[in-house]
C-alpha positions in Angstrom: 33.6 -10.4 36.2 35.5 -13.0 37.2 38.8 -12.7 35.5 39.4 -8.8 37.0 38.5 -10.7 40.7 41.2 -12.9 40.1 43.9 -10.4 38.6 43.2 -8.3 41.8 44.1 -11.4 44.7 47.1 -11.8 41.8 48.1 -8.3 42.3 47.8 -8.5 45.9 49.9 -11.0 46.0 52.0 -9.4 44.3 52.5 -6.6 46.4 52.9 -8.6 49.7 49.1 -9.6 50.3 49.7 -12.6 53.0 46.2 -12.3 54.4 42.8 -12.8 53.0 39.2 -12.5 55.0 36.3 -14.2 53.4 33.3 -15.1 54.9 30.4 -17.8 53.6 27.9 -15.2 53.6 30.3 -12.3 51.0 28.2 -13.1 47.6 26.8 -16.0 48.7 29.6 -18.1 48.6 31.3 -16.2 45.5 34.2 -14.6 47.6 35.6 -17.7 48.7 35.0 -19.8 45.1 36.5 -16.5 43.7 40.1 -16.3 46.3 39.5 -20.6 45.6 40.4 -20.0 41.8 42.8 -17.3 42.8 45.0 -19.0 45.1 45.2 -22.4 43.3 48.7 -23.1 43.0 49.5 -20.4 45.9 47.5 -21.5 48.3 50.6 -21.5 51.2 51.1 -17.8 50.0 48.1 -16.4 51.9 46.5 -17.6 55.6 43.0 -17.0 55.0 40.3 -16.3 57.7 37.3 -16.6 57.6 33.8 -16.4 59.6 30.2 -18.5 59.7 26.9 -18.5 61.2 24.9 -16.8 58.3 22.4 -18.8 56.6 21.2 -18.1 53.3 20.3 -18.9 50.1 22.7 -19.4 47.3 20.0 -18.5 45.2 18.3 -15.4 46.0 21.4 -14.5 47.9 19.1 -13.6 50.7 20.0 -14.0 54.5 17.6 -16.6 55.7 17.9 -17.0 59.8 21.4 -17.4 62.1 22.8 -20.0 63.6 25.0 -20.2 66.3 24.5 -24.0 66.9 27.8 -25.8 67.8 26.1 -28.6 65.4 26.6 -25.5 62.2 30.0 -25.6 62.8 31.5 -29.0 61.2 29.2 -28.0 58.0 30.1 -25.2 57.9 34.3 -26.0 57.8 33.7 -28.4 55.1 31.7 -26.1 53.1 35.2 -23.9 53.0 38.1 -25.9 53.4 36.4 -27.9 49.6 36.6 -24.9 47.9 39.7 -24.4 48.8 40.6 -28.2 47.8 40.7 -28.8 51.0 39.0 -32.4 53.1 37.8 -32.0 56.8 36.4 -34.9 58.3 
């Protein structure tokens, strides 16, 4: 399943797609992990947009809450950027 998703991203890049939209809640983080693997060595080819605010349990894949608290922003950003191999302080 992961191979076909990565292949789909690669095909999109071949066709000229250069903007990808994701969110940590899509597949309880799975979407961002797929994109990170698919974009290995190609990260500079695309702009990635993400969203956050929904809190979820990765094991059950259920939304457990919503947070608009400013304290929720930094760990969310760190999580997303870490998936793509970047560090944010």
